[in-house]
GUNU-216058 format. One record per residue (C-alpha): residue number from 1; residue in three letters; chain; x, y, z. Coordinates in nm, 4 decimals, decimal comma. Layout:
# residues N
+-------+------+---------+----------+----------+----------+
| lumza | guke | drenlum |       xx |       yy |       zz |
+-------+------+---------+----------+----------+----------+
|   NUM |  Ala |       A |        X |        Y |        Z |
...
+-------+------+---------+----------+----------+----------+
END
This chain:
# residues 70
+-------+------+---------+----------+----------+----------+
| lumza | guke | drenlum |       xx |       yy |       zz |
+-------+------+---------+----------+----------+----------+
|     1 |  Met |       A |   7,4353 |  -0,4492 |  -2,6859 |
|     2 |  Ser |       A |   7,0806 |  -0,5266 |  -2,5872 |
|     3 |  Asp |       A |   6,8771 |  -0,6060 |  -2,2792 |
|     4 |  His |       A |   6,8247 |  -0,9815 |  -2,2551 |
|     5 |  Ser |       A |   6,5520 |  -1,0048 |  -1,9943 |
|     6 |  Gly |       A |   6,3232 |  -1,1663 |  -2,2521 |
|     7 |  Leu |       A |   6,5618 |  -1,4593 |  -2,2877 |
|     8 |  Arg |       A |   6,5304 |  -1,5365 |  -1,9187 |
|     9 |  His |       A |   6,1656 |  -1,6418 |  -1,9368 |
|    10 |  Asp |       A |   6,0732 |  -1,7351 |  -2,2927 |
|    11 |  Glu |       A |   6,0752 |  -2,1153 |  -2,2594 |
|    12 |  Asp |       A |   5,7967 |  -2,3351 |  -2,1263 |
|    13 |  Asp |       A |   6,0402 |  -2,6272 |  -2,0942 |
|    14 |  Glu |       A |   6,2368 |  -2,5737 |  -1,7720 |
|    15 |  Ala |       A |   6,5358 |  -2,7804 |  -1,8899 |
|    16 |  Val |       A |   6,5647 |  -2,5767 |  -2,2096 |
|    17 |  Gln |       A |   6,5270 |  -2,2527 |  -2,0129 |
|    18 |  Ala |       A |   6,8110 |  -2,3685 |  -1,7867 |
|    19 |  Val |       A |   7,0286 |  -2,4205 |  -2,0965 |
|    20 |  Val |       A |   6,9443 |  -2,0708 |  -2,2234 |
|    21 |  Asp |       A |   7,0160 |  -1,9207 |  -1,8806 |
|    22 |  Arg |       A |   7,3484 |  -2,1014 |  -1,8508 |
|    23 |  Val |       A |   7,4654 |  -2,0055 |  -2,1988 |
|    24 |  Leu |       A |   7,3484 |  -1,6487 |  -2,1436 |
|    25 |  Ser |       A |   7,5432 |  -1,6311 |  -1,8178 |
|    26 |  Tyr |       A |   7,8696 |  -1,7546 |  -1,9677 |
|    27 |  Gln |       A |   7,8520 |  -1,6578 |  -2,3350 |
|    28 |  Ala |       A |   7,6786 |  -1,3168 |  -2,3460 |
|    29 |  Gly |       A |   7,8719 |  -1,1106 |  -2,5979 |
|    30 |  Ala |       A |   8,0543 |  -1,4111 |  -2,7488 |
|    31 |  Pro |       A |   8,0466 |  -1,4734 |  -3,1253 |
|    32 |  Ala |       A |   7,7112 |  -1,6132 |  -3,2441 |
|    33 |  Glu |       A |   7,8793 |  -1,9318 |  -3,3728 |
|    34 |  Thr |       A |   8,0208 |  -2,0037 |  -3,0270 |
|    35 |  Val |       A |   7,6876 |  -1,9350 |  -2,8615 |
|    36 |  Arg |       A |   7,5036 |  -2,1616 |  -3,1055 |
|    37 |  Ala |       A |   7,7495 |  -2,4452 |  -3,0410 |
|    38 |  Glu |       A |   7,6974 |  -2,4046 |  -2,6649 |
|    39 |  Leu |       A |   7,3199 |  -2,4022 |  -2,7065 |
|    40 |  Glu |       A |   7,3347 |  -2,7181 |  -2,9186 |
|    41 |  Ala |       A |   7,5578 |  -2,8924 |  -2,6643 |
|    42 |  Gly |       A |   7,3306 |  -2,7929 |  -2,3770 |
|    43 |  Leu |       A |   7,0205 |  -2,9105 |  -2,5593 |
|    44 |  Arg |       A |   7,1861 |  -3,2472 |  -2,6266 |
|    45 |  Glu |       A |   7,2679 |  -3,2771 |  -2,2550 |
|    46 |  Val |       A |   6,9017 |  -3,2327 |  -2,1592 |
|    47 |  Gly |       A |   6,7688 |  -3,4436 |  -2,4453 |
|    48 |  Ala |       A |   6,5923 |  -3,1557 |  -2,6186 |
|    49 |  Thr |       A |   6,5964 |  -3,0224 |  -2,9720 |
|    50 |  Arg |       A |   6,5066 |  -2,6890 |  -3,1250 |
|    51 |  Ser |       A |   6,4837 |  -2,5710 |  -3,4843 |
|    52 |  Gly |       A |   6,7718 |  -2,4097 |  -3,6686 |
|    53 |  Glu |       A |   6,5748 |  -2,0854 |  -3,6658 |
|    54 |  Trp |       A |   6,5393 |  -2,1037 |  -3,2846 |
|    55 |  Leu |       A |   6,9110 |  -2,1711 |  -3,2496 |
|    56 |  Asp |       A |   7,0046 |  -1,8846 |  -3,4829 |
|    57 |  Thr |       A |   6,7713 |  -1,6385 |  -3,3110 |
|    58 |  His |       A |   6,8827 |  -1,7281 |  -2,9587 |
|    59 |  Ala |       A |   7,2506 |  -1,7380 |  -3,0582 |
|    60 |  Arg |       A |   7,2218 |  -1,3903 |  -3,2105 |
|    61 |  Asp |       A |   7,0311 |  -1,2534 |  -2,9121 |
|    62 |  Ile |       A |   7,2795 |  -1,3949 |  -2,6606 |
|    63 |  Ser |       A |   7,5748 |  -1,2853 |  -2,8734 |
|    64 |  Thr |       A |   7,4517 |  -0,9259 |  -2,8709 |
|    65 |  Ala |       A |   7,3481 |  -0,9281 |  -2,5026 |
|    66 |  Asp |       A |   7,5344 |  -0,7046 |  -2,2647 |
|    67 |  Pro |       A |   7,7396 |  -0,9256 |  -2,0286 |
|    68 |  Ala |       A |   7,6999 |  -0,6618 |  -1,7573 |
|    69 |  Gln |       A |   7,3233 |  -0,7267 |  -1,7571 |
|    70 |  Ser |       A |   7,3681 |  -1,0866 |  -1,6335 |
+-------+------+---------+----------+----------+----------+
END
């Protein structure tokens, strides 16, 4: 498991950062596929898009984050 403090402040777009924070809070340690689906759903809710590479990277990082670090 890894420290995920970098995920908490890597977005300039506040709505997208809120999506990352929410998914990180509820899905840390979940399978990457689940995390990616949650990120995609959250982005749709706020009317934002990100590249497949962004989604894969963030899904992997959140999936390997230590839930106890939240």
